[in-house]
C-alpha positions in Angstrom: 0.0 0.0 0.0 1.6 3.4 -1.0 2.4 5.8 1.7 0.0 8.7 2.0 2.8 11.2 2.7 4.9 10.3 -0.4 6.5 13.5 -1.7 6.9 14.3 -5.3 9.6 17.0 -5.8 9.2 19.5 -8.6 10.7 18.4 -11.9 14.0 19.9 -13.0 12.8 20.4 -16.6 9.7 20.2 -18.7 9.4 19.2 -22.3 7.5 21.6 -24.7 5.8 19.6 -27.4 5.0 22.5 -29.8 1.8 22.3 -31.8 0.5 18.7 -31.6 -0.2 17.2 -35.0 1.8 20.0 -36.8 5.3 19.0 -35.8 6.2 18.4 -39.5 5.3 22.1 -40.2 7.2 23.6 -37.2 10.1 24.9 -39.4 7.7 26.6 -41.8 5.4 28.0 -39.1 8.5 29.6 -37.5 9.2 31.7 -40.5 6.1 34.0 -40.3 6.3 34.0 -36.5 9.9 35.2 -36.7 9.0 37.8 -39.3 6.2 39.2 -37.1 8.5 39.2 -34.1 11.1 41.2 -36.0 8.5 43.8 -37.1 7.2 44.0 -33.5 10.6 44.6 -32.0 11.7 47.2 -34.7 8.3 48.9 -34.7 7.9 49.2 -30.9 11.5 50.3 -30.3 11.1 52.9 -33.0 7.9 54.2 -31.3 9.7 54.5 -28.0 12.7 56.2 -29.5 10.6 58.7 -31.5 8.4 59.7 -28.5 11.4 60.0 -26.3 13.2 62.3 -28.8 10.3 64.4 -29.8 9.0 66.6 -26.9 5.9 67.5 -28.9 4.8 63.9 -28.6 4.7 63.9 -24.8 0.9 63.8 -24.8 -1.4 61.3 -23.1 -2.0 59.3 -26.3 1.7 58.8 -27.0 2.6 58.1 -23.4 0.0 55.3 -23.3 1.4 54.1 -26.6 4.8 53.9 -25.1 3.4 51.8 -22.2 1.8 49.5 -24.7 5.0 49.2 -26.7 7.0 48.2 -23.6 4.3 45.6 -22.9 4.4 44.3 -26.4 8.2 44.0 -26.3 8.1 42.0 -23.1 5.2 39.8 -24.1 6.6 38.9 -27.5 10.2 38.4 -26.3 9.1 36.2 -23.4 7.6 33.7 -26.0 9.1 34.1 -29.5 12.8 33.4 -29.0 12.1 30.2 -27.0 9.4 29.2 -29.4 11.7 29.5 -32.4 14.4 27.4 -30.6 11.7 24.8 -30.3 10.6 25.1 -34.0 14.0 25.4 -35.6 16.5 23.7 -33.2 14.3 21.1 -31.6 15.1 22.4 -28.2 12.2 20.9 -26.2 13.7 21.2 -22.7 12.8 24.2 -20.5 13.9 24.5 -16.9 11.1 24.4 -14.3 11.9 27.9 -12.9 12.3 29.3 -16.4 8.9 27.8 -17.3 7.3 29.5 -14.2 9.0 32.8 -15.1 7.7 32.6 -18.7 4.2 31.9 -17.4 4.3 34.9 -15.2 5.4 37.3 -17.9 2.9 35.9 -20.4 -0.2 36.1 -18.2 0.6 39.3 -16.3 1.6 41.2 -19.4 -1.4 40.0 -21.3 -3.5 41.6 -18.6 -1.4 44.8 -18.9 -1.9 44.8 -22.7 -5.7 44.7 -22.1 -5.4 47.5 -19.5 -3.4 49.8 -21.8 -5.8 49.2 -24.6 -8.6 50.4 -22.3 -6.5 53.4 -21.1 -5.9 54.5 -24.8 -9.7 54.1 -25.4 -10.4 56.4 -22.4 -7.9 58.9 -23.7 -9.6 58.9 -27.2 -13.0 59.3 -25.5 -11.9 62.3 -23.4 -10.1 63.9 -26.5 -13.1 63.5 -28.8 -16.0 63.9 -26.4 -14.5 66.4 -24.0 -11.7 68.1 -26.0 -11.7 71.3 -23.8 -11.1 69.3 -20.7 -8.6 66.9 -22.1 -5.4 68.4 -20.6 -7.1 68.9 -17.2 -8.5 65.4 -17.0 -5.5 63.5 -18.3 -2.7 65.2 -16.5 0.8 63.7 -16.3 0.0 62.6 -12.7 -3.2 60.9 -13.8 -1.5 59.1 -16.6 1.2 57.8 -14.3 -1.4 56.6 -11.8 -3.4 54.8 -14.6 -0.2 53.1 -15.7 0.7 52.0 -12.2 -2.8 50.6 -11.6 -2.6 48.6 -14.9 0.8 47.2 -13.9 -0.2 46.4 -10.3 -3.4 44.7 -11.5 -1.5 42.4 -13.9 1.1 41.5 -11.3 -1.3 41.1 -8.4 -3.8 38.8 -10.1 -1.4 36.6 -11.9 1.7 36.3 -9.6 -0.1 33.5 -7.7 0.1 31.3 -10.8 3.8 30.4 -10.6 3.6 30.4 -6.8 0.8 27.8 -6.8 2.5 25.6 -9.4 5.9 25.8 -7.6 4.4 24.0 -4.6 2.4 21.4 -6.5 3.5 17.7 -6.7 4.2 16.4 -10.2 4.0 12.7 -10.7 2.8 12.6 -14.3 4.5 13.1 -17.6 6.8 16.2 -18.0 5.6 16.8 -21.5 3.7 20.1 -22.0 1.4 20.0 -25.0 2.0 23.6 -26.0 4.6 25.9 -27.5 5.1 27.8 -24.3 4.5 27.4 -20.6 0.8 28.2 -20.4 -0.8 27.9 -17.0 -3.6 25.5 -17.9 -1.2 23.2 -19.9 1.2 23.0 -16.9 -1.4 22.5 -14.2 -2.7 19.4 -15.9 0.6 17.7 -15.1 0.1 17.9 -11.3 -0.9 14.8 -9.4 -3.5 16.4 -7.2 -6.9 17.9 -7.4 -6.4 21.2 -9.3 -10.0 22.2 -9.8 -9.9 25.2 -7.5 -6.6 26.4 -9.1 -8.0 26.1 -12.6 -11.2 27.9 -11.6 -9.2 30.8 -10.1 -7.1 31.2 -13.2 -10.1 31.1 -15.6 -12.1 33.4 -13.4 -9.4 36.0 -13.2 -8.8 36.0 -16.9 -12.6 36.1 -17.6 -13.2 39.0 -15.2 -10.3 41.1 -16.3 -11.0 40.5 -20.0 -14.7 41.0 -19.8 -14.5 44.2 -17.7 -11.9 45.7 -20.0 -13.8 44.7 -23.2 -17.1 46.1 -21.9 -15.5 49.4 -20.8 -13.7 49.6 -24.2 -17.0 49.1 -26.0 -18.8 51.8 -24.0 -15.9 54.2 -24.6 -16.0 53.7 -28.4 -19.8 53.8 -28.4 -19.6 57.4 -27.0 -16.7 58.2 -29.4 -18.8 57.0 -32.5 -21.8 59.0 -31.3 -19.6 62.2 -31.2 -18.0 61.4 -34.5 -21.3 61.1 -36.3 -22.3 64.5 -34.9 -19.3 66.2 -36.5 -20.5 68.9 -39.0 -17.9 68.0 -41.6 -18.3 64.7 -43.4 -14.6 64.6 -44.2 -13.7 64.9 -40.5 -16.2 62.2 -39.7 -14.7 59.8 -42.3 -11.1 60.6 -41.0 -12.1 59.9 -37.4 -13.9 56.7 -38.4 -10.9 55.5 -40.3 -8.6 56.1 -37.3 -11.1 54.5 -34.8 -11.8 51.6 -37.2 -8.1 50.6 -37.4 -7.8 50.8 -33.6 -10.9 48.7 -33.1 -9.7 46.0 -35.5 -6.5 45.5 -33.6 -8.2 45.3 -30.3 -10.9 42.9 -31.7 -8.1 40.6 -32.8 -6.7 40.6 -29.3 -9.9 40.1 -27.4 -11.4 37.6 -29.9 -8.3 35.3 -29.9 -7.8 35.7 -26.1 -11.5 35.0 -25.5 -11.4 32.0 -27.7 -8.5 30.6 -25.7 -10.2 31.2 -22.4 -13.5 29.7 -23.4 -11.9 26.7 -25.0 -10.4 25.8 -21.7 -13.8 26.1 -20.0 -16.2 24.8 -22.6 -14.3 23.7 -25.8 -13.3 20.1 -25.0 -13.9 19.1 -28.6 -11.7 21.8 -30.2 -8.7 20.1 -31.8 -5.5 20.8 -29.8 -3.6 22.2 -32.7 -6.3 24.8 -33.4 -6.4 25.9 -29.8 -2.6 26.2 -29.5 -2.2 27.9 -32.8 -4.8 30.6 -31.8 -3.2 30.9 -28.4 0.0 31.8 -30.2 -1.8 34.3 -32.4 -3.1 36.4 -29.5 0.4 36.7 -28.2 2.1 37.5 -31.5 -0.3 39.5 -33.7 -1.1 42.5 -31.4 2.6 43.3 -30.8 3.1 43.0 -34.6 0.0 45.1 -35.6 0.2 47.8 -32.8 3.3 49.6 -34.3 1.7 49.6 -37.7 -1.7 50.9 -36.6 -0.6 53.2 -33.9 2.8 54.2 -35.3 2.8 54.2 -39.1 -0.8 55.5 -39.3 -0.1 58.3 -36.8 1.0 61.4 -38.7 3.3 62.9 -36.1 5.3 59.6 -35.6 5.4 59.0 -39.3 6.7 62.5 -40.1 9.4 62.3 -37.4 10.7 59.0 -38.7 10.7 60.1 -42.3 12.5 63.4 -41.3 15.1 61.4 -39.3 15.7 59.1 -42.2 16.1 61.9 -44.7 18.6 63.7 -42.5 20.7 60.5 -42.2 20.6 59.8 -45.9 21.6 63.4 -46.7 
């Protein structure tokens, strides 16, 4: 009869499987993933450098954009390099502590990404619906406070994830059926009842995502109402074009993140390769699209970059 107090020390390493069923395509899948990562790094670093160098860009919108760029850089860098090692070099091993660290960065910075999207929507709402009070409502102090709240929220709600897993016994396989250390994929390897732990993780992700998405929708509903009231049709179309591109990026983020969350809760029949592929998309596509939508399409940033390039060429 086995002893009830048998201990199961934490494993030294885990083995990342990648995308189950698509192992033969890993090399090819890595090519567009690597391309998106390079665009994300160059684009977000460029935004940070331009805003830092140009004092006229030290406005709420661009300060929030810098916060979003830092989040994108951390989020993509915490996943892509390790994922490419898996796809191209067959490096399946990942140390247990490295796995927990990656998990913390992924989940906490995903929550921060959602929070900064909401902060930028609030900024656009104040700028369009209350333009005369924009500078008094969104002061430098208020912007810093909003940024701190977003960061603290992400850290506070998701720092328990690696702590809980650190103290769980593992007596099953060390193979993680994923391309990175996702919480739900790792917790399945524990040899104990993890129902409460899974419920906590899914509840936090659902609450944060739902609240941010609802507030974002409300903000843009007021923005669209104000846009349609503009006297100039040309101004209305211009504002709609800007808002439309922003909404598309955010919809990609919330739709893919929501799909991943609800698949864990309800989608038991969703093929594993589809679930894992979309889980990668919501970590890679927003950092790739954000510099394009918020940077290239923003006139002030675009003009500064072109002016800098022209000076260097001359």
